[in-house]
N, CA, C and O of each residue as an XYZ file, in Angstrom:
896
protein
N     169.581    108.588     64.064
C     168.399    108.674     63.229
C     168.780    108.424     61.779
O     169.962    108.465     61.438
N     167.828    108.172     60.945
C     168.109    107.956     59.537
C     168.423    109.260     58.854
O     169.089    109.274     57.819
N     167.951    110.367     59.418
C     168.156    111.662     58.813
C     169.404    112.289     59.378
O     169.872    111.906     60.451
N     169.941    113.243     58.667
C     171.193    113.853     59.083
C     171.066    115.354     59.104
O     170.525    115.955     58.176
N     171.569    115.965     60.170
C     171.592    117.418     60.235
C     172.939    117.948     59.759
O     173.121    119.160     59.644
N     173.881    117.058     59.481
C     175.193    117.500     59.043
C     175.289    117.605     57.530
O     176.150    118.314     57.009
N     174.415    116.909     56.825
C     174.383    116.973     55.371
C     173.070    117.602     54.949
O     171.993    117.116     55.296
N     173.166    118.670     54.209
C     171.959    119.384     53.838
C     171.218    118.636     52.742
O     171.755    118.418     51.655
N     170.011    118.253     53.024
C     169.186    117.569     52.041
C     168.088    118.482     51.550
O     167.889    119.574     52.081
N     167.383    118.036     50.544
C     166.289    118.831     50.000
C     165.140    118.893     50.991
O     164.507    119.936     51.150
N     164.870    117.776     51.656
C     163.724    117.693     52.550
C     164.089    118.073     53.982
O     165.225    117.904     54.426
N     163.088    118.591     54.686
C     163.223    118.871     56.111
C     162.044    118.250     56.826
O     160.897    118.414     56.410
N     162.328    117.531     57.912
C     161.262    116.949     58.717
C     161.274    117.607     60.089
O     162.259    117.537     60.825
N     160.159    118.245     60.415
C     159.954    118.799     61.748
C     159.247    117.717     62.564
O     158.183    117.236     62.174
N     159.840    117.340     63.692
C     159.263    116.257     64.464
C     159.562    116.456     65.937
O     160.296    117.365     66.325
N     158.970    115.574     66.759
C     159.240    115.572     68.189
C     159.922    114.258     68.518
O     159.520    113.221     67.992
N     160.954    114.260     69.380
C     161.769    113.057     69.578
C     161.102    111.902     70.303
O     161.649    110.799     70.300
N     159.940    112.103     70.928
C     159.281    110.939     71.535
C     157.833    110.797     71.086
O     157.026    110.174     71.776
N     157.502    111.364     69.946
C     156.151    111.303     69.388
C     156.030    110.089     68.458
O     156.815    109.979     67.516
N     155.085    109.179     68.683
C     154.929    108.013     67.803
C     154.653    108.394     66.345
O     155.132    107.731     65.425
N     153.879    109.465     66.140
C     153.597    109.897     64.772
C     154.887    110.334     64.073
O     155.103    110.018     62.904
N     155.733    111.056     64.792
C     157.019    111.456     64.229
C     157.906    110.237     64.004
O     158.605    110.139     62.996
N     157.866    109.310     64.957
C     158.709    108.124     64.865
C     158.393    107.312     63.617
O     159.305    106.880     62.912
N     157.123    107.103     63.341
C     156.797    106.270     62.174
C     157.211    106.945     60.872
O     157.529    106.272     59.892
N     157.206    108.267     60.864
C     157.661    108.986     59.677
C     159.172    108.862     59.522
O     159.672    108.669     58.414
N     159.900    108.972     60.637
C     161.346    108.802     60.594
C     161.714    107.382     60.162
O     162.725    107.171     59.492
N     160.891    106.423     60.549
C     161.151    105.037     60.181
C     161.032    104.836     58.674
O     161.812    104.085     58.087
N     160.076    105.490     58.049
C     159.954    105.413     56.590
C     161.165    106.056     55.925
O     161.704    105.511     54.962
N     161.593    107.204     56.426
C     162.798    107.838     55.884
C     163.988    106.895     55.974
O     164.766    106.772     55.027
N     164.126    106.228     57.121
C     165.247    105.310     57.305
C     165.162    104.137     56.346
O     166.165    103.752     55.744
N     163.957    103.556     56.197
C     163.811    102.389     55.333
C     164.066    102.735     53.878
O     164.521    101.894     53.103
N     163.774    103.969     53.510
C     164.018    104.427     52.138
C     165.447    104.920     51.941
O     165.852    105.244     50.825
N     166.210    104.973     53.039
C     167.584    105.491     53.009
C     167.617    106.912     52.457
O     168.460    107.264     51.633
N     166.670    107.717     52.939
C     166.567    109.100     52.496
C     167.252    110.036     53.475
O     167.240    109.808     54.685
N     167.843    111.083     52.945
C     168.471    112.104     53.777
C     167.513    113.282     53.888
O     166.992    113.770     52.885
N     167.291    113.726     55.101
C     166.472    114.909     55.333
C     167.058    115.649     56.520
O     167.658    115.042     57.407
N     166.884    116.942     56.534
C     167.289    117.721     57.700
C     166.247    117.532     58.782
O     165.051    117.701     58.544
N     166.707    117.178     59.977
C     165.802    116.934     61.090
C     165.771    118.143     62.010
O     166.811    118.615     62.470
N     164.574    118.635     62.272
C     164.396    119.753     63.194
C     163.446    119.300     64.292
O     162.278    119.012     64.032
N     163.950    119.237     65.517
C     163.107    118.852     66.646
C     162.326    120.068     67.138
O     162.887    121.144     67.343
N     161.028    119.876     67.321
C     160.136    120.970     67.704
C     159.456    120.625     69.026
O     158.935    119.524     69.204
N     159.470    121.573     69.934
C     158.715    121.441     71.179
C     157.298    121.932     70.903
O     157.107    123.129     70.689
N     156.293    121.047     70.900
C     154.938    121.475     70.553
C     154.371    122.509     71.520
O     153.448    123.243     71.168
N     154.915    122.574     72.735
C     154.442    123.566     73.706
C     154.998    124.946     73.415
O     154.455    125.951     73.873
N     156.081    124.994     72.655
C     156.697    126.282     72.338
C     157.303    126.229     70.940
O     158.522    126.320     70.792
N     156.469    126.084     69.914
C     156.987    125.943     68.545
C     157.575    127.254     68.039
O     157.033    128.320     68.332
N     158.665    127.200     67.290
C     159.254    128.414     66.733
C     158.366    129.031     65.654
O     157.565    128.343     65.021
N     158.521    130.313     65.462
C     157.666    131.032     64.513
C     157.853    130.547     63.083
O     156.890    130.477     62.319
N     159.094    130.209     62.715
C     159.307    129.775     61.333
C     158.606    128.451     61.058
O     158.187    128.190     59.930
N     158.477    127.605     62.095
C     157.722    126.372     61.932
C     156.236    126.663     61.790
O     155.568    126.064     60.947
N     155.710    127.572     62.597
C     154.289    127.921     62.529
C     153.937    128.596     61.210
O     152.791    128.531     60.767
N     154.911    129.242     60.583
C     154.661    129.812     59.250
C     154.374    128.704     58.246
O     153.596    128.891     57.310
N     155.009    127.538     58.446
C     154.809    126.397     57.548
C     153.584    125.588     57.950
O     152.835    125.119     57.093
N     153.380    125.425     59.252
C     152.287    124.617     59.784
C     151.563    125.427     60.850
O     151.868    125.289     62.035
N     150.613    126.268     60.458
C     149.942    127.169     61.414
C     149.289    126.451     62.585
O     149.151    127.036     63.660
N     148.882    125.197     62.405
C     148.266    124.451     63.505
C     149.306    123.773     64.397
O     148.957    123.185     65.420
N     150.569    123.853     64.016
C     151.624    123.229     64.809
C     151.633    121.721     64.756
O     152.122    121.072     65.682
N     151.103    121.150     63.693
C     151.010    119.697     63.580
C     152.384    119.064     63.379
O     153.174    119.512     62.548
N     152.651    118.018     64.150
C     153.875    117.239     64.009
C     153.521    115.793     63.692
O     152.582    115.242     64.267
N     154.268    115.173     62.776
C     155.389    115.735     62.028
C     154.924    116.611     60.872
O     153.771    116.540     60.446
N     155.837    117.437     60.372
C     155.618    118.227     59.169
C     156.815    118.032     58.256
O     157.961    118.195     58.675
N     156.544    117.685     57.014
C     157.608    117.491     56.026
C     157.589    118.640     55.031
O     156.533    119.013     54.520
N     158.760    119.197     54.759
C     158.913    120.225     53.731
C     159.810    119.669     52.642
O     160.960    119.309     52.896
N     159.291    119.601     51.449
C     160.052    119.125     50.293
C     159.934    120.177     49.202
O     158.938    120.240     48.482
N     160.972    121.003     49.095
C     160.942    122.169     48.208
C     159.738    123.056     48.563
O     159.680    123.598     49.666
N     158.791    123.205     47.651
C     157.646    124.085     47.915
C     156.460    123.333     48.521
O     155.412    123.926     48.775
N     156.622    122.051     48.749
C     155.525    121.242     49.276
C     155.642    121.119     50.793
O     156.710    120.820     51.327
N     154.515    121.358     51.479
C     154.462    121.197     52.926
C     153.364    120.193     53.258
O     152.205    120.394     52.896
N     153.731    119.109     53.949
C     152.775    118.075     54.339
C     152.766    117.964     55.857
O     153.818    118.003     56.494
N     151.555    117.823     56.443
C     151.451    117.933     57.896
C     150.784    116.750     58.601
O     150.474    116.862     59.787
N     150.557    115.653     57.944
C     149.971    114.477     58.594
C     150.882    113.284     58.351
O     151.356    113.076     57.234
N     151.130    112.494     59.402
C     152.069    111.381     59.289
C     151.703    110.425     58.155
O     152.565    110.044     57.362
N     150.443    110.040     58.075
C     150.029    109.079     57.035
C     150.243    109.676     55.646
O     150.706    108.989     54.735
N     149.909    110.940     55.489
C     150.099    111.601     54.191
C     151.582    111.655     53.840
O     151.962    111.392     52.699
N     152.412    111.994     54.812
C     153.855    112.068     54.584
C     154.408    110.700     54.192
O     155.197    110.592     53.254
N     153.997    109.666     54.905
C     154.500    108.324     54.636
C     154.118    107.850     53.236
O     154.942    107.280     52.520
N     152.883    108.085     52.857
C     152.434    107.659     51.527
C     153.130    108.472     50.436
O     153.467    107.940     49.378
N     153.342    109.750     50.697
C     154.047    110.592     49.732
C     155.465    110.077     49.520
O     155.912    109.946     48.381
N     156.175    109.785     50.607
C     157.541    109.291     50.493
C     157.585    107.957     49.755
O     158.497    107.712     48.964
N     156.601    107.094     50.012
C     156.584    105.786     49.360
C     156.309    105.910     47.869
O     156.830    105.134     47.069
N     155.497    106.877     47.502
C     155.176    107.059     46.089
C     156.278    107.827     45.352
O     156.584    107.525     44.198
N     156.858    108.799     46.010
C     157.901    109.580     45.343
C     159.197    108.799     45.227
O     159.922    108.927     44.239
N     159.490    107.986     46.241
C     160.708    107.173     46.260
C     160.282    105.705     46.345
O     160.249    105.137     47.437
N     159.959    105.091     45.214
C     159.283    103.780     45.225
C     160.150    102.581     45.595
O     159.627    101.471     45.694
N     161.429    102.757     45.798
C     162.290    101.613     46.117
C     163.007    101.867     47.442
O     163.661    102.897     47.606
N     162.887    100.936     48.386
C     162.031     99.742     48.324
C     160.572    100.117     48.566
O     160.289    101.040     49.329
N     159.645     99.411     47.924
C     158.227     99.718     48.134
C     157.790     99.341     49.544
O     158.197     98.307     50.075
N     156.968    100.178     50.137
C     156.461     99.904     51.481
C     154.970     99.574     51.474
O     154.296     99.663     52.501
N     154.475     99.198     50.321
C     153.144     98.624     50.178
C     153.226     97.512     49.154
O     153.968     97.628     48.179
N     152.466     96.414     49.358
C     152.497     95.322     48.384
C     152.081     95.790     46.992
O     151.354     96.771     46.837
N     152.554     95.077     46.004
C     152.248     95.440     44.623
C     150.862     94.980     44.197
O     150.131     95.729     43.550
N     150.490     93.739     44.559
C     149.205     93.229     44.073
C     148.051     93.806     44.900
O     148.199     94.028     46.102
N     146.905     94.048     44.257
C     145.783     94.735     44.905
C     145.240     94.037     46.147
O     144.872     94.706     47.112
N     145.181     92.698     46.143
C     144.626     91.980     47.284
C     145.503     92.163     48.522
O     145.010     92.502     49.598
N     146.800     91.938     48.359
C     147.720     92.111     49.489
C     147.753     93.558     49.942
O     147.849     93.843     51.136
N     147.673     94.458     48.996
C     147.676     95.893     49.314
C     146.451     96.252     50.153
O     146.549     97.012     51.117
N     145.308     95.705     49.782
C     144.078     95.973     50.523
C     144.168     95.421     51.940
O     143.704     96.064     52.882
N     144.754     94.253     52.104
C     144.899     93.659     53.435
C     145.785     94.527     54.331
O     145.461     94.762     55.496
N     146.889     94.991     53.784
C     147.786     95.844     54.569
C     147.101     97.158     54.904
O     147.242     97.666     56.016
N     146.364     97.709     53.954
C     145.652     98.964     54.220
C     144.608     98.784     55.316
O     144.414     99.676     56.142
N     143.938     97.642     55.328
C     142.949     97.378     56.371
C     143.606     97.311     57.741
O     143.083     97.851     58.716
N     144.762     96.642     57.811
C     145.494     96.564     59.075
C     145.983     97.937     59.500
O     145.910     98.293     60.676
N     146.476     98.701     58.550
C     146.945    100.055     58.837
C     145.815    100.930     59.355
O     146.005    101.713     60.286
N     144.650    100.799     58.757
C     143.480    101.571     59.197
C     143.120    101.230     60.642
O     142.813    102.117     61.437
N     143.159     99.955     60.970
C     142.794     99.554     62.336
C     143.798    100.095     63.356
O     143.407    100.585     64.415
N     145.079    100.004     63.037
C     146.104    100.503     63.954
C     145.898    101.997     64.210
O     145.966    102.457     65.350
N     145.649    102.738     63.148
C     145.473    104.193     63.285
C     144.170    104.547     63.988
O     144.138    105.464     64.809
N     143.120    103.844     63.679
C     141.796    104.181     64.216
C     141.614    103.708     65.656
O     141.068    104.434     66.487
N     142.073    102.488     65.952
C     141.793    101.889     67.262
C     142.879    102.158     68.304
O     142.580    102.284     69.491
N     144.129    102.245     67.868
C     145.219    102.261     68.838
C     145.914    103.608     68.983
O     146.270    103.997     70.095
N     146.113    104.320     67.895
C     146.810    105.614     68.019
C     146.051    106.615     68.890
O     146.695    107.391     69.597
N     144.729    106.638     68.876
C     144.021    107.560     69.774
C     144.242    107.261     71.256
O     144.024    108.131     72.099
N     144.675    106.035     71.584
C     144.927    105.667     72.982
C     146.260    106.200     73.492
O     146.450    106.327     74.701
N     147.174    106.509     72.599
C     148.554    106.791     72.991
C     148.730    108.056     73.821
O     149.509    108.034     74.774
N     148.047    109.161     73.513
C     148.215    110.344     74.377
C     147.834    110.072     75.827
O     148.518    110.524     76.745
N     146.740    109.331     76.038
C     146.314    109.007     77.402
C     147.343    108.110     78.096
O     147.627    108.284     79.281
N     147.888    107.172     77.366
C     148.894    106.281     77.930
C     150.175    107.038     78.278
O     150.786    106.789     79.317
N     150.575    107.957     77.408
C     151.800    108.717     77.642
C     151.654    109.659     78.835
O     152.596    109.853     79.604
N     150.466    110.240     78.979
C     150.244    111.200     80.060
C     149.927    110.526     81.389
O     150.107    111.122     82.450
N     149.451    109.273     81.330
C     149.124    108.554     82.555
C     147.943    109.141     83.300
O     147.902    109.121     84.530
N     146.975    109.668     82.550
C     145.804    110.285     83.165
C     144.794    109.272     83.673
O     145.090    108.082     83.788
N     143.581    109.766     83.979
C     142.547    108.921     84.562
C     142.138    107.780     83.639
O     141.744    106.707     84.096
N     142.234    108.021     82.350
C     141.817    106.992     81.401
C     142.925    106.042     81.001
O     142.724    105.197     80.129
N     144.119    106.164     81.631
C     145.262    105.349     81.212
C     145.011    103.853     81.404
O     145.383    103.047     80.550
N     144.385    103.480     82.514
C     144.146    102.053     82.779
C     143.235    101.450     81.717
O     143.472    100.340     81.240
N     142.202    102.181     81.354
C     141.271    101.704     80.328
C     141.973    101.616     78.972
O     141.780    100.656     78.226
N     142.788    102.628     78.661
C     143.512    102.628     77.392
C     144.525    101.490     77.355
O     144.706    100.847     76.321
N     145.178    101.244     78.472
C     146.158    100.156     78.557
C     145.489     98.803     78.306
O     146.017     97.965     77.575
N     144.357     98.608     78.900
C     143.611     97.356     78.718
C     143.176     97.198     77.262
O     143.270     96.109     76.697
N     142.701     98.287     76.658
C     142.236     98.223     75.271
C     143.384     97.898     74.318
O     143.217     97.100     73.395
N     144.537     98.505     74.535
C     145.671     98.249     73.645
C     146.187     96.824     73.827
O     146.472     96.137     72.846
N     146.306     96.383     75.062
C     146.808     95.030     75.302
C     145.874     93.983     74.688
O     146.326     93.046     74.031
N     144.573     94.152     74.909
C     143.614     93.203     74.349
C     143.597     93.275     72.829
O     143.421     92.258     72.158
N     143.780     94.467     72.289
C     143.819     94.612     70.839
C     144.994     93.873     70.226
O     144.852     93.207     69.201
N     146.156     93.992     70.858
C     147.326     93.284     70.360
C     147.136     91.768     70.446
O     147.493     91.038     69.521
N     146.581     91.309     71.546
C     146.356     89.869     71.691
C     145.339     89.355     70.668
O     145.420     88.208     70.229
N     144.393     90.202     70.297
C     143.347     89.777     69.363
C     143.865     89.546     67.950
O     143.250     88.806     67.181
N     144.975     90.162     67.600
C     145.492     89.997     66.236
C     146.713     89.072     66.206
O     147.456     89.054     65.224
N     146.916     88.314     67.272
C     148.069     87.431     67.366
C     148.225     86.505     66.152
O     149.355     86.272     65.721
N     147.132     85.966     65.582
C     147.304     85.090     64.409
C     148.013     85.751     63.235
O     148.655     85.068     62.437
N     147.904     87.077     63.118
C     148.576     87.793     62.035
C     150.081     87.554     62.091
O     150.729     87.375     61.060
N     150.632     87.553     63.302
C     152.070     87.446     63.459
C     152.571     86.021     63.255
O     153.767     85.801     63.065
N     151.659     85.056     63.295
C     152.029     83.672     63.006
C     151.974     83.369     61.521
O     152.643     82.454     61.041
N     151.172     84.141     60.793
C     150.913     83.834     59.387
C     151.971     84.374     58.438
O     152.160     83.823     57.353
N     152.671     85.450     58.826
C     153.649     86.058     57.928
C     154.731     86.766     58.731
O     154.586     86.967     59.936
N     155.797     87.135     58.073
C     156.923     87.788     58.733
C     156.550     89.161     59.283
O     157.021     89.577     60.341
N     155.693     89.851     58.538
C     155.295     91.197     58.936
C     153.774     91.293     58.932
O     153.103     90.271     58.789
N     153.218     92.477     59.083
C     151.769     92.634     59.193
C     151.111     92.346     57.846
O     151.218     93.139     56.910
N     150.440     91.217     57.760
C     149.691     90.818     56.558
C     150.569     90.708     55.319
O     150.065     90.784     54.199
N     151.870     90.532     55.502
C     152.777     90.509     54.360
C     154.105     89.906     54.788
O     154.440     89.891     55.973
N     154.858     89.407     53.811
C     156.212     88.934     54.095
C     157.247     90.031     53.877
O     158.448     89.792     54.002
N     156.779     91.230     53.551
C     157.673     92.371     53.377
C     157.266     93.491     54.333
O     156.080     93.679     54.605
N     158.240     94.226     54.838
C     157.996     95.369     55.706
C     157.170     96.413     54.959
O     157.462     96.728     53.805
N     156.130     96.954     55.620
C     155.221     97.881     54.951
C     154.914     99.081     55.843
O     155.427     99.189     56.957
N     154.077     99.971     55.342
C     153.651    101.132     56.114
C     152.902    100.708     57.375
O     152.928    101.418     58.381
N     152.235     99.556     57.327
C     151.548     99.067     58.521
C     152.554     98.725     59.615
O     152.312     99.014     60.787
N     153.675     98.116     59.249
C     154.719     97.803     60.220
C     155.361     99.077     60.757
O     155.640     99.186     61.950
N     155.593    100.038     59.868
C     156.179    101.312     60.288
C     155.267    102.037     61.265
O     155.738    102.810     62.099
N     153.967    101.794     61.168
C     152.993    102.434     62.053
C     152.855    101.682     63.366
O     152.669    102.300     64.414
N     152.942    100.364     63.325
C     152.816     99.556     64.535
C     154.088     99.580     65.384
O     154.011     99.572     66.613
N     155.240     99.609     64.747
C     156.510     99.499     65.463
C     156.698    100.532     66.570
O     157.144    100.164     67.657
N     156.371    101.833     66.343
C     156.537    102.804     67.433
C     155.682    102.494     68.654
O     156.088    102.790     69.778
N     154.507    101.904     68.456
C     153.666    101.518     69.592
C     154.339    100.392     70.378
O     154.430    100.454     71.604
N     154.804     99.374     69.673
C     155.418     98.225     70.330
C     156.688     98.630     71.075
O     156.961     98.113     72.159
N     157.449     99.533     70.512
C     158.668    100.000     71.176
C     158.342    100.682     72.507
O     159.138    100.624     73.444
N     157.180    101.324     72.592
C     156.796    102.094     73.769
C     155.994    101.292     74.805
O     155.584    101.853     75.821
N     155.767    100.016     74.573
C     154.950     99.247     75.510
C     155.443     99.345     76.961
O     154.614     99.480     77.861
N     156.753     99.283     77.225
C     157.181     99.393     78.632
C     156.791    100.715     79.284
O     156.386    100.728     80.447
N     156.904    101.829     78.557
C     156.564    103.111     79.175
C     155.053    103.297     79.261
O     154.571    104.147     80.010
N     154.302    102.501     78.493
C     152.843    102.514     78.608
C     152.362    101.593     79.723
O     151.170    101.552     80.027
N     153.288    100.857     80.330
C     152.919     99.947     81.413
C     152.298     98.655     80.937
O     151.530     98.026     81.666
N     152.627     98.244     79.700
C     152.068     97.017     79.142
C     153.149     95.947     79.080
O     154.149     96.104     78.379
N     152.947     94.874     79.808
C     153.902     93.775     79.868
C     153.344     92.587     79.096
O     152.186     92.206     79.263
N     154.182     92.018     78.258
C     153.791     90.832     77.495
C     154.768     89.716     77.844
O     155.773     89.547     77.154
N     154.499     88.959     78.888
C     155.424     87.889     79.292
C     155.503     86.798     78.232
O     154.542     86.530     77.510
N     156.666     86.186     78.161
C     156.868     85.118     77.184
C     156.025     83.901     77.545
O     156.228     83.272     78.583
N     155.081     83.582     76.674
C     154.238     82.406     76.829
C     153.677     82.066     75.453
O     153.718     82.907     74.555
N     153.156     80.863     75.265
C     152.690     80.480     73.923
C     151.726     81.489     73.297
O     151.761     81.710     72.086
N     150.878     82.092     74.105
C     149.890     83.020     73.568
C     150.534     84.269     72.959
O     150.060     84.791     71.950
N     151.595     84.732     73.569
C     152.205     85.993     73.135
C     153.446     85.805     72.265
O     153.951     86.781     71.710
N     153.946     84.585     72.131
C     155.218     84.369     71.453
C     155.245     84.880     70.012
O     156.263     85.437     69.600
N     154.168     84.716     69.221
C     154.219     85.250     67.856
C     154.476     86.756     67.824
O     155.238     87.237     66.985
N     153.845     87.500     68.730
C     154.066     88.947     68.774
C     155.477     89.261     69.257
O     156.119     90.165     68.723
N     155.975     88.533     70.259
C     157.328     88.765     70.754
C     158.365     88.479     69.667
O     159.358     89.197     69.551
N     158.136     87.440     68.877
C     159.042     87.131     67.769
C     159.007     88.240     66.718
O     160.040     88.626     66.170
N     157.815     88.741     66.449
C     157.661     89.842     65.488
C     158.408     91.082     65.982
O     159.110     91.736     65.210
N     158.255     91.401     67.268
C     158.946     92.553     67.827
C     160.457     92.403     67.705
O     161.161     93.360     67.385
N     160.946     91.201     67.962
C     162.383     90.960     67.843
C     162.855     91.201     66.411
O     163.917     91.787     66.198
N     162.066     90.749     65.422
C     162.447     90.966     64.019
C     162.480     92.458     63.691
O     163.399     92.936     63.026
N     161.473     93.182     64.162
C     161.402     94.615     63.876
C     162.562     95.353     64.533
O     163.238     96.158     63.892
N     162.785     95.079     65.796
C     163.792     95.832     66.549
C     165.217     95.522     66.101
O     166.124     96.317     66.347
N     165.429     94.379     65.447
C     166.755     94.038     64.947
C     167.063     94.684     63.595
O     168.212     94.700     63.154
N     166.035     95.210     62.950
C     166.261     95.823     61.637
C     167.119     97.083     61.797
O     166.853     97.923     62.656
N     168.141     97.199     60.964
C     169.042     98.352     61.055
C     168.290     99.661     60.873
O     168.599    100.658     61.527
N     167.308     99.657     59.988
C     166.593    100.909     59.732
C     165.721    101.313     60.909
O     165.505    102.502     61.141
N     165.213    100.326     61.660
C     164.463    100.687     62.856
C     165.389    101.348     63.865
O     165.041    102.368     64.460
N     166.553    100.774     64.056
C     167.500    101.330     65.018
C     167.945    102.730     64.601
O     168.135    103.609     65.441
N     168.104    102.919     63.316
C     168.515    104.231     62.821
C     167.423    105.279     63.005
O     167.714    106.474     63.056
N     166.184    104.846     63.104
C     165.066    105.795     63.213
C     164.904    106.344     64.620
O     164.179    107.320     64.814
N     165.562    105.742     65.610
C     165.342    106.104     67.006
C     165.997    107.433     67.372
O     167.155    107.679     67.035
N     165.252    108.277     68.055
C     165.824    109.483     68.642
C     166.503    109.105     69.952
O     166.361    107.978     70.426
N     167.236    110.041     70.532
C     167.877    109.762     71.818
C     166.846    109.428     72.891
O     167.052    108.518     73.694
N     165.736    110.164     72.902
C     164.694    109.899     73.897
C     164.083    108.520     73.707
O     163.803    107.818     74.679
N     163.878    108.139     72.469
C     163.303    106.819     72.191
C     164.274    105.708     72.560
O     163.865    104.644     73.026
N     165.556    105.957     72.352
C     166.558    104.967     72.708
C     166.541    104.681     74.206
O     166.822    103.560     74.630
N     166.213    105.691     75.005
C     166.174    105.537     76.454
C     164.939    104.775     76.934
O     164.872    104.384     78.099
N     163.961    104.559     76.052
C     162.726    103.907     76.466
C     162.926    102.430     76.789
O     162.131    101.838     77.518
N     163.980    101.840     76.251
C     164.266    100.419     76.506
C     165.729    100.293     76.943
O     166.595     99.954     76.136
N     165.996    100.561     78.204
C     167.382    100.528     78.695
C     168.084     99.200     78.452
O     169.299     99.162     78.260
N     167.317     98.105     78.458
C     167.929     96.792     78.287
C     168.509     96.596     76.892
O     169.340     95.712     76.685
N     168.075     97.420     75.925
C     168.562     97.315     74.554
C     169.428     98.501     74.161
O     169.943     98.552     73.045
N     169.591     99.448     75.066
C     170.254    100.706     74.745
C     171.693    100.506     74.285
O     172.088    101.028     73.242
N     172.478     99.755     75.051
C     173.881     99.560     74.709
C     174.032     98.843     73.377
O     174.899     99.183     72.572
N     173.179     97.843     73.152
C     173.234     97.067     71.907
C     172.957     97.944     70.702
O     173.570     97.769     69.649
N     172.032     98.892     70.849
C     171.597     99.699     69.718
C     172.414    100.970     69.525
O     172.447    101.515     68.421
N     173.066    101.450     70.565
C     173.698    102.763     70.492
C     174.720    102.849     69.372
O     174.792    103.868     68.685
N     175.518    101.797     69.170
C     176.531    101.826     68.126
C     175.899    101.938     66.750
O     176.399    102.669     65.895
N     174.785    101.209     66.523
C     174.091    101.301     65.239
C     173.619    102.727     64.992
O     173.734    103.241     63.879
N     173.089    103.364     66.029
C     172.584    104.724     65.890
C     173.727    105.682     65.585
O     173.591    106.561     64.735
N     174.865    105.515     66.279
C     176.015    106.391     66.033
C     176.531    106.249     64.620
O     176.849    107.244     63.969
N     176.617    105.002     64.134
C     177.090    104.773     62.774
C     176.173    105.427     61.762
O     176.637    105.970     60.760
N     174.862    105.379     62.016
C     173.895    105.941     61.080
C     173.975    107.461     61.021
O     173.620    108.063     60.007
N     174.437    108.084     62.097
C     174.480    109.546     62.148
C     175.747    110.141     61.604
O     175.858    111.363     61.496
N     176.726    109.298     61.250
C     177.990    109.809     60.723
C     177.793    110.450     59.364
O     178.753    110.936     58.766
């Protein structure tokens, strides 16, 4: 992970090792090269000291000195504003608005589908279809620029990446063909980034066995 439990940092991130919301927050920490103490929390049995900070048990939760933040989007924006280099939002207002619009759609349309997909309940098939069709509908975005609505990695990419990493466990297959190639190329760019690899928990690393050996060394180096 990008965070270290061996070096005491000012910040502490309470997260779950296979939660997409936690993952996108860890990805921002990694991209900013920030050190934070990582505390893994079982949401079914949260410790009392965590509940003292976050009475609703919301994950992720970031503690920075006397500040406690409990929503992934709020945490990500706080980190980007407090530690502005590298910036994870475009500088000019037009590009910034475009990325924010994409980020809003990812959070509004796709993140609500993830619990059903992870649990494999009665609505999983419908959620799977909605997510797959949603990804195919924005395919032109991946042809137009290196990242989501931008040539620089942004909060929108940090939010989309955990979903794309989990597609196999959600039962979503994107075979290589002209229609899907822009998205597959985008995924390859994201997954090759050192900071993405550093953001992975052990559980997340196991989600893609075909890439596990390739990535494990990067993860070990990041944790030293």
